[in-house]
C-alpha positions as CSV (number, residue, x, y, z in Angstrom):
1,M,-33.7,-38.8,-22.6
2,K,-31.4,-40.6,-20.2
3,D,-28.4,-40.8,-22.6
4,L,-28.2,-37.0,-23.2
5,K,-25.7,-36.7,-20.4
6,L,-23.9,-33.8,-21.9
7,A,-26.3,-32.5,-24.6
8,G,-29.3,-32.4,-22.3
9,L,-30.7,-29.3,-20.8
10,T,-30.7,-29.0,-17.1
11,S,-31.8,-26.3,-14.7
12,E,-28.3,-26.0,-13.3
13,K,-26.6,-25.7,-16.8
14,G,-29.0,-23.6,-18.7
15,T,-28.6,-22.8,-22.3
16,S,-25.1,-22.5,-23.8
17,T,-23.6,-20.3,-26.5
18,V,-20.7,-21.0,-28.9
19,E,-18.1,-18.2,-29.2
20,V,-15.8,-18.1,-32.3
21,N,-13.6,-15.3,-33.0
22,G,-16.0,-12.5,-31.7
23,V,-19.1,-14.0,-32.9
24,T,-21.5,-15.5,-30.4
25,I,-24.1,-18.2,-31.6
26,G,-26.9,-18.8,-29.2
27,G,-27.0,-15.4,-27.6
28,K,-29.4,-12.6,-28.1
29,E,-28.2,-11.8,-31.6
30,I,-29.4,-14.0,-34.4
31,I,-26.4,-14.9,-36.7
32,L,-26.7,-15.0,-40.5
33,M,-24.4,-17.4,-42.5
34,G,-24.5,-17.3,-46.3
35,G,-22.8,-18.3,-49.5
36,P,-23.0,-20.7,-52.3
37,C,-23.6,-24.4,-52.0
38,A,-20.3,-25.2,-53.7
39,V,-17.1,-23.1,-54.0
40,E,-16.6,-22.8,-57.9
41,S,-14.0,-19.9,-58.3
42,S,-12.1,-17.1,-56.7
43,I,-14.3,-14.5,-58.3
44,Q,-17.5,-16.3,-57.3
45,M,-16.4,-16.5,-53.7
46,S,-15.1,-12.8,-53.6
47,Q,-18.6,-11.7,-54.9
48,S,-20.4,-13.9,-52.5
49,A,-18.3,-12.6,-49.5
50,E,-19.1,-9.0,-50.5
51,T,-22.9,-9.8,-50.5
52,V,-22.8,-11.5,-47.1
53,K,-20.8,-8.5,-45.7
54,K,-23.2,-6.1,-47.3
55,A,-26.2,-7.9,-45.8
56,G,-24.6,-7.8,-42.4
57,G,-23.9,-11.5,-42.2
58,K,-21.0,-12.8,-40.1
59,I,-20.1,-16.1,-41.5
60,L,-19.3,-17.2,-45.3
61,R,-20.3,-20.6,-46.2
62,G,-19.1,-22.6,-49.2
63,G,-18.7,-26.3,-49.8
64,V,-15.3,-27.6,-50.9
65,F,-16.2,-31.3,-50.4
66,K,-19.6,-32.3,-51.7
67,P,-21.2,-35.6,-50.9
68,R,-23.6,-35.9,-53.7
69,T,-26.4,-38.4,-54.5
70,S,-24.9,-39.2,-57.9
71,P,-21.3,-40.1,-58.3
72,Y,-21.3,-38.1,-61.6
73,S,-22.4,-34.8,-60.0
74,F,-19.8,-32.1,-59.0
75,Q,-17.9,-33.3,-55.9
76,G,-16.2,-30.1,-55.0
77,L,-12.7,-28.4,-55.6
78,G,-11.1,-29.7,-52.5
79,Q,-7.9,-27.9,-51.5
80,E,-8.3,-25.3,-54.3
81,G,-11.7,-24.5,-53.3
82,L,-10.8,-24.2,-49.6
83,N,-8.2,-21.6,-50.6
84,Y,-10.9,-19.5,-52.4
85,L,-13.2,-19.7,-49.4
86,V,-10.7,-18.8,-46.8
87,Q,-9.3,-15.8,-49.0
88,A,-12.7,-14.5,-49.7
89,A,-13.8,-14.5,-46.0
90,K,-10.5,-12.8,-45.1
91,E,-11.1,-10.1,-47.6
92,Q,-14.4,-9.1,-46.1
93,D,-13.4,-9.8,-42.4
94,L,-15.9,-12.7,-42.2
95,L,-15.6,-16.1,-40.5
96,C,-16.0,-19.2,-42.7
97,V,-17.6,-22.6,-42.5
98,T,-17.3,-25.6,-44.7
99,E,-18.4,-29.2,-44.6
100,V,-16.1,-32.2,-43.9
101,I,-17.0,-35.8,-45.2
102,D,-14.2,-37.9,-43.7
103,A,-11.0,-37.9,-41.7
104,P,-8.7,-36.7,-44.6
105,S,-11.0,-33.7,-45.3
106,L,-11.3,-32.9,-41.6
107,E,-7.4,-32.8,-41.3
108,L,-7.2,-30.6,-44.4
109,V,-9.6,-27.8,-43.2
110,V,-9.4,-27.9,-39.4
111,E,-6.6,-25.3,-39.2
112,K,-8.0,-23.1,-42.0
113,V,-11.6,-22.5,-41.3
114,D,-13.5,-21.1,-38.3
115,I,-16.4,-23.6,-38.2
116,I,-16.7,-27.1,-39.4
117,Q,-20.0,-28.5,-40.7
118,I,-21.0,-32.2,-40.6
119,G,-23.8,-32.7,-43.1
120,A,-27.0,-34.6,-43.0
121,R,-25.6,-37.6,-44.7
122,N,-22.9,-37.9,-42.1
123,M,-25.0,-37.1,-39.1
124,Q,-24.6,-40.8,-37.9
125,N,-21.0,-41.3,-39.2
126,F,-19.9,-42.2,-35.7
127,E,-16.3,-42.2,-36.3
128,L,-16.3,-38.8,-38.0
129,L,-18.4,-37.5,-35.0
130,K,-15.7,-38.9,-32.6
131,L,-12.9,-37.2,-34.6
132,A,-14.9,-33.9,-34.6
133,G,-15.0,-34.2,-30.8
134,K,-11.3,-34.2,-30.6
135,I,-10.7,-30.9,-32.2
136,N,-11.0,-27.3,-30.8
137,K,-13.4,-25.9,-33.4
138,P,-17.1,-25.3,-33.4
139,I,-19.2,-28.0,-35.2
140,I,-22.4,-27.3,-37.1
141,L,-24.3,-30.8,-36.9
142,K,-27.0,-31.0,-39.5
143,R,-30.0,-33.2,-38.8
144,G,-30.0,-36.4,-40.9
145,L,-32.4,-36.9,-43.9
146,S,-34.8,-39.0,-42.0
147,A,-33.5,-38.7,-38.4
148,T,-35.6,-38.3,-35.3
149,I,-34.8,-35.5,-33.0
150,E,-33.5,-38.0,-30.4
151,E,-31.0,-39.5,-33.0
152,W,-29.9,-36.0,-33.9
153,L,-29.2,-35.0,-30.3
154,L,-27.5,-38.4,-29.6
155,A,-25.2,-37.7,-32.6
156,A,-24.3,-34.4,-30.9
157,E,-23.7,-36.4,-27.7
158,Y,-20.9,-38.2,-29.5
159,I,-19.1,-35.0,-30.2
160,L,-19.5,-33.7,-26.7
161,A,-18.5,-37.0,-25.1
162,A,-15.2,-37.0,-27.2
163,G,-14.4,-33.6,-25.6
164,N,-15.7,-30.8,-27.9
165,P,-18.4,-28.7,-26.3
166,Q,-18.8,-26.3,-29.2
167,V,-21.7,-28.0,-31.1
168,I,-24.4,-26.1,-33.1
169,L,-27.4,-28.0,-34.1
170,C,-28.9,-27.3,-37.5
171,E,-32.4,-28.3,-38.7
172,R,-32.4,-28.6,-42.6
173,G,-35.6,-30.4,-43.4
174,I,-36.4,-34.1,-43.2
175,R,-37.6,-36.4,-46.0
176,T,-41.4,-36.9,-46.0
177,F,-44.0,-38.0,-48.5
178,E,-44.6,-34.4,-49.6
179,P,-43.1,-33.8,-53.1
180,S,-43.7,-30.0,-53.4
181,T,-40.5,-29.2,-51.6
182,R,-37.0,-30.8,-51.6
183,N,-37.5,-31.7,-47.9
184,T,-40.1,-30.7,-45.2
185,L,-38.8,-28.1,-42.8
186,D,-39.5,-29.2,-39.4
187,L,-39.8,-26.0,-37.4
188,S,-41.1,-27.8,-34.4
189,A,-37.8,-29.5,-34.1
190,V,-36.2,-26.1,-33.2
191,G,-38.5,-25.8,-30.1
192,V,-38.2,-29.4,-29.1
193,A,-34.4,-29.4,-29.5
194,K,-34.2,-26.3,-27.3
195,E,-36.6,-27.9,-24.7
196,L,-34.4,-31.0,-24.5
197,S,-30.9,-29.6,-25.1
198,H,-28.8,-26.5,-24.1
199,L,-27.2,-26.4,-27.5
200,P,-27.7,-23.6,-30.0
201,V,-30.0,-24.3,-32.9
202,I,-29.9,-22.8,-36.3
203,V,-32.0,-23.4,-39.4
204,D,-31.0,-24.0,-43.1
205,P,-34.2,-23.1,-45.1
206,S,-32.4,-23.6,-48.4
207,H,-32.1,-27.4,-48.3
208,A,-35.4,-27.7,-46.7
209,A,-37.3,-25.9,-49.5
210,G,-35.2,-26.5,-52.6
211,R,-36.9,-23.5,-53.9
212,R,-35.7,-20.0,-53.6
213,D,-39.3,-18.5,-53.5
214,L,-39.9,-20.2,-50.1
215,I,-36.6,-19.1,-48.4
216,S,-37.9,-15.7,-47.2
217,S,-41.0,-17.0,-45.5
218,L,-39.2,-20.0,-44.0
219,S,-36.4,-17.8,-42.6
220,K,-38.8,-15.6,-41.0
221,A,-40.7,-18.5,-39.5
222,A,-37.5,-20.0,-38.3
223,L,-36.7,-16.8,-36.3
224,A,-40.2,-16.7,-34.9
225,V,-39.9,-20.2,-33.4
226,G,-36.5,-19.4,-31.8
227,A,-33.7,-20.3,-34.2
228,D,-30.3,-18.8,-33.1
229,G,-29.1,-18.3,-36.8
230,L,-29.8,-19.0,-40.4
231,L,-27.6,-20.8,-43.0
232,I,-28.9,-19.6,-46.3
233,E,-27.5,-20.4,-49.8
234,M,-26.8,-17.4,-52.1
235,H,-25.0,-17.4,-55.4
236,P,-23.8,-14.4,-57.5
237,N,-25.6,-16.0,-60.5
238,P,-27.7,-19.0,-59.5
239,S,-28.6,-19.9,-63.1
240,V,-25.1,-21.1,-63.8
241,A,-24.5,-22.6,-60.3
242,V,-22.9,-26.1,-60.4
243,S,-24.9,-27.2,-57.3
244,D,-28.4,-26.2,-56.0
245,G,-29.0,-23.2,-58.1
246,P,-32.8,-23.3,-57.9
247,Q,-32.6,-22.9,-54.1
248,S,-30.0,-20.2,-54.0
249,L,-31.0,-16.6,-53.6
250,H,-29.6,-13.8,-55.9
251,P,-27.4,-11.3,-54.1
252,E,-30.1,-8.6,-54.0
253,E,-32.6,-11.1,-52.6
254,F,-30.2,-12.2,-49.9
255,V,-29.6,-8.4,-48.8
256,Q,-33.4,-7.7,-48.8
257,L,-34.2,-10.6,-46.7
258,A,-31.6,-9.6,-44.2
259,Q,-33.2,-6.2,-44.0
260,E,-36.6,-7.8,-43.4
261,L,-35.6,-10.2,-40.8
262,G,-34.9,-7.6,-38.1
263,V,-38.6,-6.9,-37.6
264,V,-39.2,-10.5,-36.8
265,A,-36.2,-10.7,-34.5
266,E,-37.4,-7.8,-32.5
267,S,-40.8,-9.3,-32.2
268,V,-39.3,-12.3,-30.3
269,H,-37.0,-10.0,-28.2
270,R,-33.8,-10.9,-30.2
271,V,-31.5,-8.8,-32.3
272,F,-30.7,-9.4,-36.0
273,A,-27.8,-7.2,-36.8
274,C,-28.1,-7.5,-40.6
275,G,-28.7,-5.2,-43.4
276,G,-28.2,-2.3,-41.0
277,Y,-30.8,-3.5,-38.6
278,V,-29.3,-3.8,-35.1
279,G,-32.3,-3.0,-32.8
280,E,-34.8,-0.3,-31.9
281,D,-32.6,2.8,-32.3
282,T,-31.2,2.3,-35.8
283,L,-32.3,4.5,-38.7
284,E,-33.5,1.5,-40.6
285,S,-35.5,0.0,-37.6
286,L,-37.1,3.3,-36.9
287,R,-38.1,3.7,-40.5
288,T,-39.5,0.2,-40.6
289,K,-41.7,1.1,-37.6
290,I,-42.9,4.3,-39.3
291,D,-43.8,2.2,-42.4
292,G,-45.8,-0.2,-40.2
293,I,-47.6,2.7,-38.4
294,D,-48.4,4.4,-41.8
295,Q,-49.9,1.1,-43.1
296,S,-51.9,0.8,-39.9
297,I,-53.2,4.5,-40.3
298,I,-54.3,3.8,-43.9
299,E,-56.0,0.5,-42.8
300,Q,-57.9,2.4,-40.0
301,L,-59.0,5.1,-42.3
302,A,-60.4,2.6,-44.8
303,A,-62.2,0.9,-41.9
304,R,-63.5,4.3,-40.7
305,M,-64.8,5.1,-44.2
306,R,-66.6,1.7,-44.3
307,I,-68.4,2.7,-41.1
308,V,-69.1,6.2,-42.4
309,K,-70.9,4.6,-45.4
310,K,-73.2,2.6,-43.0
311,V,-73.9,5.7,-40.9
312,G,-74.7,7.7,-44.1
313,D,-77.1,5.0,-45.2
314,Q,-79.2,5.7,-42.1
315,K,-79.3,9.5,-42.6
316,R,-81.6,11.8,-44.6
317,L,-79.8,13.6,-47.4
318,D,-80.5,17.0,-45.6
319,R,-79.1,15.6,-42.3
320,V,-75.7,14.2,-43.6
321,K,-73.5,16.9,-42.1
322,D,-73.8,17.0,-38.3
323,I,-71.8,20.0,-37.1
324,S,-72.4,19.4,-33.3
325,R,-71.1,15.8,-33.8
326,E,-68.0,17.1,-35.5
327,K,-67.3,19.6,-32.8
328,E,-67.7,16.9,-30.2
329,I,-65.2,14.6,-31.9
330,M,-62.7,17.4,-32.5
331,Q,-62.7,18.4,-28.8
332,R,-62.3,14.8,-27.8
333,L,-59.4,14.2,-30.1
334,I,-57.7,17.5,-29.2
335,N,-57.8,16.4,-25.5
336,L,-56.5,13.1,-26.4
337,A,-53.6,14.6,-28.5
338,T,-52.7,16.8,-25.6
339,E,-52.6,13.9,-23.2
340,L,-50.3,12.0,-25.6
341,Q,-48.1,14.9,-26.1
342,L,-49.0,15.3,-29.7
343,P,-49.5,18.9,-31.0
344,P,-53.2,19.7,-31.1
345,E,-52.6,21.7,-34.3
346,L,-52.0,18.4,-36.1
347,V,-55.5,17.2,-35.2
348,K,-57.0,20.6,-36.1
349,K,-55.5,20.5,-39.6
350,I,-56.1,16.7,-40.3
351,Y,-59.5,16.0,-39.1
352,P,-61.6,18.7,-41.0
353,Y,-60.3,17.0,-44.2
354,I,-61.5,13.7,-42.8
355,F,-64.9,15.1,-41.8
356,E,-65.4,16.8,-45.1
357,F,-64.4,13.8,-47.1
358,G,-66.7,11.6,-45.1
359,V,-69.7,14.1,-45.6
360,Q,-69.0,14.2,-49.5
361,F,-68.7,10.4,-49.6
362,Q,-72.0,10.0,-47.7
363,I,-73.7,12.4,-50.1
364,K,-72.5,10.8,-53.2
365,N,-73.4,7.4,-51.9
366,K,-76.9,8.6,-50.8
367,L,-77.5,10.1,-54.2
368,A,-76.4,6.9,-55.9
369,I,-78.8,4.8,-53.8
370,D,-81.7,7.4,-54.4
371,N,-81.1,7.1,-58.2
372,E,-81.1,3.4,-58.1
373,L,-84.3,3.4,-56.1
374,E,-86.0,5.9,-58.6
375,L,-84.9,3.7,-61.4
376,S,-86.3,0.6,-59.8
377,I,-89.7,2.3,-59.2
378,C,-90.0,3.9,-62.6
379,P,-87.8,1.9,-65.1
380,I,-87.2,3.5,-68.5
381,G,-90.0,2.5,-70.8
382,G,-92.1,1.1,-68.0
383,R,-95.1,3.4,-68.4
């Protein structure tokens, strides 16, 4: 794209990061941002900030100016809400982000929040983009409701061209013909944007889905395709939220999701320092690995028993137990354990039980088959 003079990715420039008060967006660590769609009260924001902190999140979100489809919907608390947001973030030592909708709202929040968001409806509000380019604050630029990736990146170019290099792209779903979700999350946009631009890319699964039951899977998928962060809606009590309650996670769901995302991050060689998960050497990550190995062991034992059954089907009842075969397997596994620096005693204790259970399983199955065969040959009352 010839007009991506500043947003475009070049071999000389490489990918860029956005640094804000000790938090790096676009680096190895994936950043979690969370909070309610709309700021409603001081208590609500304090509870939200506490949950974000507990989950290991770094940034508290909350809307104080709400551009809504209906003029009769809640439009935000403005200055009052801004005070609640900033205070709650300060209490938990979090950064905070909120959306601006015009020049007055930008002027009001610019000195109080750490990051400024330009929402989907304002992605091509070019005068607002130019103003955002004149301030020294990171800008989260959401993709427009029906914007192409090129239009999205060119909107970022406006901010960069005006002098602000701190732009973070946010994929939040686009409008399609599919009515099952609020929008359609375009995960391919993450990869395409990173291929065309050096800017960090985060994902907002909440506005894409419009349903809390999909947030977990979409968040994990976002990390898998390379997202640098997640912007997730969470509310202390979604059932009474004034805005976007159905897509807001409950606090316990938010914390649980944060704990699960570490495994996905590690699989793509990233770090997700949330819910106590910060990499390979944490207690939580090690336990997660053990859980995965335990599951694999059980699955392999189940597969072994299925094969044992087939082997038993081909044996005579008086030849089910094969002592020489058991000795051969045992010696081979002891040698393997020694090679892998596993105590041979562990194999000696475990495998006799596996062998004996397999033999008994084959005998029971063989007897059941023989009984069925006898009944089929001489059915009751058939003489």
